[in-house]
C-alpha positions in Angstrom: -78.8 219.3 159.8 -79.3 223.2 160.9 -77.4 225.8 159.1 -75.7 227.7 162.2 -74.7 223.7 163.8 -73.5 223.0 160.4 -70.8 226.2 160.2 -70.1 225.4 163.6 -69.3 222.0 163.5 -67.8 221.5 160.0 -63.9 221.0 160.4 -61.0 219.5 158.6 -60.6 215.9 158.4 -57.2 214.7 157.3 -58.1 210.3 157.4 -61.2 208.8 155.0 -63.0 205.7 154.2 -62.4 204.2 150.8 -65.9 205.1 149.1 -65.6 207.8 146.8 -68.5 210.3 147.1 -71.3 209.3 144.2 -71.7 211.8 141.5 -75.1 212.1 142.2 -74.6 213.8 145.9 -71.6 215.9 144.2 -73.8 217.4 142.3 -75.9 218.2 144.6 -73.3 220.2 146.4 -72.5 222.1 143.0 -75.8 222.9 142.7 -75.8 224.2 146.4 -72.6 226.1 145.5 -73.8 227.9 142.2 -76.1 230.1 144.8 -72.5 231.6 146.4 -73.0 234.9 145.9 -71.2 236.7 142.7 -71.0 240.5 141.7 -72.5 240.5 138.1 -74.0 236.9 138.1 -70.5 235.9 136.5 -70.6 232.6 138.1 -66.2 232.6 137.9 -66.5 229.0 140.0 -65.3 225.7 138.4 -65.0 222.0 139.5 -63.1 220.0 137.8 -63.4 216.4 139.7 -60.2 214.1 139.9 -60.8 210.7 138.3 -58.2 208.2 138.1 -56.1 209.6 135.1 -56.0 213.0 136.6 -55.2 211.8 139.2 -51.8 209.9 138.1 -51.2 212.7 135.9 -50.9 215.1 139.6 -49.1 212.7 141.0 -47.0 212.7 138.8 -46.4 216.5 138.9 -46.3 216.7 142.6 -43.5 214.1 142.9 -43.0 211.2 145.6 -42.9 213.3 148.5 -46.6 214.8 148.2 -48.0 212.4 146.1 -49.4 210.7 149.1 -51.1 213.1 150.5 -53.6 213.2 147.5 -54.5 209.4 148.3 -56.2 210.6 151.7 -59.6 211.1 150.2 -61.6 209.2 147.5 -62.9 212.0 145.9 -60.9 215.2 145.4 -62.1 218.6 143.5 -59.8 221.1 142.5 -61.9 224.0 142.6 -60.7 227.6 140.2 -62.0 230.5 139.0 -62.3 232.5 135.3 -59.8 235.3 135.9 -60.4 238.8 134.4 -56.7 240.5 135.2 -58.4 243.3 132.9 -59.9 244.2 135.7 -58.4 243.3 139.0 -61.7 244.7 141.1 -63.7 241.8 139.4 -61.2 239.4 139.7 -60.9 239.9 143.4 -64.6 240.0 143.4 -64.3 236.7 141.5 -62.1 235.2 143.9 -63.9 235.6 146.4 -67.0 234.4 145.1 -65.4 231.1 144.5 -64.3 230.7 147.7 -67.5 231.3 148.6 -68.9 228.3 146.3 -66.0 226.1 147.7 -67.2 226.6 151.2 -71.0 226.3 150.5 -69.4 222.6 148.6 -67.7 221.6 152.1 -70.5 223.1 154.5 -73.2 220.7 152.1 -71.0 217.6 152.8 -70.8 218.4 156.1 -74.7 218.8 156.3 -74.9 215.5 154.6 -72.7 213.3 157.1 -69.0 213.6 154.5 -66.0 214.9 155.6 -63.7 217.7 153.9 -60.7 219.2 153.8 -59.2 221.9 151.7 -56.0 222.3 150.3 -54.2 224.4 148.4 -51.1 222.5 147.1 -48.4 224.3 145.6 -48.4 222.3 142.5 -51.8 224.2 141.5 -49.6 227.4 140.7 -47.4 225.4 138.5 -47.8 224.4 134.5 -47.4 220.8 135.2 -50.3 220.6 137.9 -52.1 223.1 136.1 -51.8 221.1 132.9 -52.7 217.6 134.9 -56.0 219.2 136.0 -56.7 220.5 132.4 -56.6 224.5 134.0 -55.7 227.0 131.2 -54.1 230.5 132.1 -57.5 232.4 132.2 -58.1 230.0 135.6 -56.4 230.6 138.9 -56.7 227.3 140.9 -57.8 228.1 144.4 -58.3 225.1 146.1 -58.4 220.6 146.0 -61.3 219.5 147.9 -60.7 216.2 150.1 -64.2 214.8 150.6 -65.4 211.3 151.8 -66.2 209.3 155.0 -64.5 210.2 158.0 -62.9 207.6 159.8 -62.7 209.7 163.1 -64.1 212.4 165.2 -62.6 216.1 165.0 -62.2 218.3 168.3 -64.1 221.1 167.7 -61.3 223.6 169.0 -63.1 227.2 170.1 -62.3 230.5 168.1 -60.8 233.7 168.8 -64.0 235.7 170.6 -65.8 237.7 168.7 -64.8 241.3 170.9 -61.2 240.2 169.5 -62.1 240.1 165.6 -65.3 243.6 165.4 -65.4 246.4 165.8 -68.7 248.8 165.3 -67.7 252.0 163.9 -69.0 255.5 164.5 
């Protein structure tokens, strides 16, 4: 898939088939993600593929009301970044770099015919949720990526026109 087509047609999906994404495909997606821009080559992103035990722990942490949303996709990937609180500028740059890496995973998945969904449930900011995924105090979780085969087509809504979001400065 051409890059511009991937960017313009990638959409959030909430209904997936049951087949998990294979490890070889996941590794290829993480290989793409490591090429995201990151100041000083800090490689701040961390990816955790959520297995059955971690999923059960996360469901227990989130409670019955939120647990069902964790079953939407057959593959979940927690994305975090290693924090540098002693340097707020570097910390912000690393946060944004990890966001770029997460987006690279979504674009790569889309280019391979997979669907994706970027969520950041509140439980990932709470000790129980972080513990369920093995995320220490030195990291901040920024996403729970849902990945799998799409069960339905998504509409492609238009975005704000360029003139509304761009300013050319003298």
